N, C-alpha and C positions, 0 to 999 in steps of 0.2 A: 547568556544567550536567551532570547526571547522567542518564545513560541505561541501558537494558537490552535486552538481545536475547534473544529467546526461541529455544530449541534444540529441534528435534524429530527423531526418526529419518527419513531421507530427503531433509532440506533441504540445499541445496548452495550456498545464497547467504549463508549466515551469516557466513563470513570476510568476503565483501565488504561485508556490512552493518556488521560490527564494525570494520573498517577505515575506512570512511566516516564512521562517528559518532566514531571516536578522532580522525581528522583535523580534523572540524569541530568538536568540542566541547573537544578539548584532552585529553580523558580516556577512557580504554578502557572501554567499556560493562561494566556486569554481565552475566553469562550466567545464564539460569534454564533448567532442565531440564524435560522433560515432566511429570515427576512432582513437581516443586515445587508447593507449595500457597501459598506466600508469594513476593511480589515486593518488593525493598527499594524505599525511598522514592526515585523517579526522577522526571525532568521528562518523559522519552519511553520509551514501550516500542515496540519494533520486532519485527515478525514476519517474518522473509525469505521469499525464494522458494525452491523446490524440488520435491520430490516426497514431501510427508511421508507416512510409512506407505505409500510406494509407490502413493500416489492409489488405494488400494483403495476399494470402494463407490462414493464420489464424492471427487473433489478437496477435500482439507481437512476431510472428514466425520469421519474418525477422530481428527484432531489437534484437531478443534473440542471434543472429548469428553474430552479430556486434562485432569488435575488443573491444570495451569499456566493454561489458558484461564479456569478458574473464576476464578483470581486475577487474570487481566487483565481479566475482566468486572468484579470489583469495583473496580480500579483506574480502569477507564474510568468507571464510574458515580461515582465521586468525583472525575472531571474531569481525571484524567491522561492526557496526550497518548498516543495509540496510532496507529501506522502499519503496515498491513500490504501488503507489496508481492508481487505475483504470486500463488504459493501463500499467502502471508500474507493477501491479499485474499480469496480463497476460504475461508480457515479462518474470517475474520472473518464473511463471510456464512453460513458453515455453524454458526457459533456464535451467529447471530441479532443479532449487533453491527452489521451492516449489512443493508439489506434486497436482494432480488432473488436471482439465482442465475448462476453461471459455468458456462456450457455449453460443449460442444467447438467449437472454431473452425470456421467456416463451410465453410473449405476442407477439413476433416477433416485437416489436416495440422499438425505442430509449425513454428512460425513463430520465427524468430531474425533480428531485424533492426532497424536504427533507424526510428523513426518520428517524427512530428511531432505535438505536442500544443497545445491552444488552453486557455489558462488561462480556463476558463468562469466562475469565481467567484474574484476577487482579494480578496474580503472575508473571508478565513479566516485563521486562525493559520498554516496550511500554505502558503497561497499569497500572503501578505501582501508577499513580497518580489519578485512578479512584478507586472507591469502588466496592467490588465483586456484579456482577449482576447490577450494577448502569446503568440507561436508559440515553442515551445520544442522542443528535440531531446530524444529520449530512446530509449534501446535497450529491445525487447521480446524475450522468450523464453518462450513458452508454447503448450500445446496446448489448454487449456481456458480461453479468455480472453474468450468471446463473451457479455458481459453481458446479461441479460435480466429484465425486470420486467414482471408484469402491468399492464394499462392504469391502473389506480387507482393502484398504487403509484408508476409512472412519472410521472403528473401530478402526484403529491404531491411526489416528490424535485426534479422539474423546477419546480415552482411555489415550492419553499422554497430555491432555490437550492444545492441540495445535489449537484449535479454539478458537480465543479471542474475536471476535465480531461475533454477532448473530443480524440479523433484528428482530426487536421486535414489539409487538402490532400490528401484521397484516400488517406490512409495508413493507414486502418484495417484491421489485420491479421487481424481474427478475426470480423468481422461483427456485433460490438456495436450494440444499439438506439440509436439517435440518438448513435452514435460515441462512447457513453460510455467514457471510459478510467479514470475515477476518481470515487469518491463519498463523501460525509462524513455522518457521523451527525448526528441532530437538535441534539445539543449542540454540534456542530462540533469534537469532541475526538477522534473516531475517522475515520481516513482510510484506504480502501481503494483501491489502483490496480493495476493489471496492468502498466505498464512500470516499469523499474528506475532509479529516479534516483539510487541509490547507486553505479551504474556511470558516472555522468557528472559528477563533483564536481570535477575537477582537470585540469589541461594534460594529464596523463599519460594521461588517458582520451580525449582529443580535444577537450574542453570543459567546461564546468562548470555546465550548466544545470539539473542536479538538485540543485545546492547549496543554492538558496535555500529549497527545500522544508524542508530540515532545519533551516536556520538559523532560517526562521519559526517552526518547531514548538518551537526552544529559545529563542526570544527573543533571538537573536543578530543583532545589527546587521550587515547586509552590509557 
């Protein structure tokens, strides 16, 4: 299976994502830079976490207007799988590929710890390796992960089953509305989530709860 990782100035989880996708797919991903206007034919595009362009203006706002994101949008429109993690989630929202907004954490502090996630919708390509309502572990590291959407948008994504991960067991680290940790696009091929599944895919990480997300997206049997 072929993958690609988007590289942007200020990202700091790109090597983690590259390592995870290499281990899971067996092939090193292609890397595409901010100025690239084309992305090779791949099965999954990943936008890693970090602080693209220093988080100036708003987190992900400048990155969302980079040439490479137009290429990502074109691939997404054709049904290619796309996952944005942490800053990648913020970029997808700023680019209009996912609804809502990511605001400052309710605590106004950077949060770096492990949380628990409930698989709110196991009927997506990204979550088909999990059981419905399964609780998994996942690390988070962010300052602006407080997901918000207006009442109409929230009702729509909830009603359409587009909330795929929720913070569970009182571990919501940022105040996100309805404990939302990850959402999916209308077509089901674009996922954004604040936690870092790429950092929990093997025994060396202390567990592999995040591995099934990538295996599902790539159609790899667990």
